[in-house]
C-alpha positions as CSV (number, residue, x, y, z in Angstrom):
1,M,-57.1,-218.9,127.0
2,K,-56.0,-220.0,123.5
3,D,-58.1,-217.2,121.9
4,L,-56.6,-214.6,124.3
5,R,-53.1,-215.7,123.5
6,Q,-53.8,-215.5,119.8
7,D,-55.3,-212.0,120.2
8,L,-52.3,-210.8,122.2
9,H,-49.9,-212.2,119.6
10,Y,-51.8,-210.5,116.8
11,A,-51.9,-207.2,118.6
12,L,-48.2,-207.3,119.3
13,R,-47.5,-208.1,115.6
14,M,-49.6,-205.2,114.5
15,L,-47.9,-202.8,117.0
16,A,-44.5,-204.0,115.8
17,R,-45.5,-203.4,112.2
18,K,-46.4,-199.7,112.9
19,P,-44.0,-198.2,115.4
20,A,-45.3,-194.7,115.0
21,L,-48.8,-195.8,116.1
22,T,-47.2,-197.8,119.0
23,L,-45.4,-194.7,120.2
24,V,-48.5,-192.5,120.0
25,A,-50.5,-195.2,121.9
26,I,-47.9,-195.5,124.6
27,A,-47.5,-191.7,125.0
28,T,-51.3,-191.3,125.2
29,L,-51.5,-193.9,128.0
30,A,-48.6,-192.4,129.8
31,I,-50.1,-188.9,129.7
32,G,-53.5,-190.2,130.8
33,V,-52.0,-192.2,133.8
34,G,-49.8,-189.3,134.8
35,A,-52.6,-186.7,134.7
36,S,-54.9,-189.0,136.6
37,T,-52.3,-189.5,139.3
38,A,-51.5,-185.8,139.6
39,I,-55.2,-184.9,139.9
40,F,-55.9,-187.5,142.5
41,S,-52.8,-186.5,144.5
42,V,-53.9,-182.8,144.5
43,L,-57.5,-183.8,145.5
44,Y,-56.3,-186.1,148.2
45,V,-54.1,-183.4,149.8
46,T,-56.7,-180.7,149.6
47,L,-60.1,-182.5,150.1
48,L,-59.9,-186.1,151.0
49,R,-57.2,-186.4,153.7
50,P,-58.5,-186.2,157.2
51,L,-57.6,-183.0,159.2
52,P,-54.7,-183.3,161.6
53,Y,-56.8,-182.5,164.7
54,P,-58.4,-184.8,167.2
55,N,-62.1,-185.3,166.6
56,A,-61.8,-183.4,163.3
57,N,-65.3,-184.5,162.3
58,R,-66.7,-182.3,165.0
59,L,-65.0,-179.0,163.9
60,C,-67.4,-176.3,162.6
61,V,-67.3,-172.6,161.6
62,V,-69.6,-170.1,163.3
63,W,-70.6,-167.0,161.3
64,T,-72.2,-163.8,162.4
65,V,-73.9,-161.1,160.4
66,L,-72.2,-157.6,160.5
67,G,-74.7,-155.2,158.9
68,K,-73.8,-154.1,155.4
69,E,-70.3,-155.7,155.6
70,G,-71.7,-159.2,155.2
71,R,-70.7,-162.0,157.4
72,A,-67.5,-162.8,159.4
73,P,-66.3,-165.7,161.5
């Protein structure tokens, strides 16, 4: 614990000594956390959230072949 306290004290002194580096570090962390949160939010809404139907795990799509036109539901 003593070593951790000393390391944190040293890190804070160095960050206080160079405020431009501190601002860049804080901005980089903020952008990274914000981007990760935004990406996870979009993925959750589009892919991970369960469908709002009863027995949604039993839903399926049936396709048929229509000659040259390809396939259609």
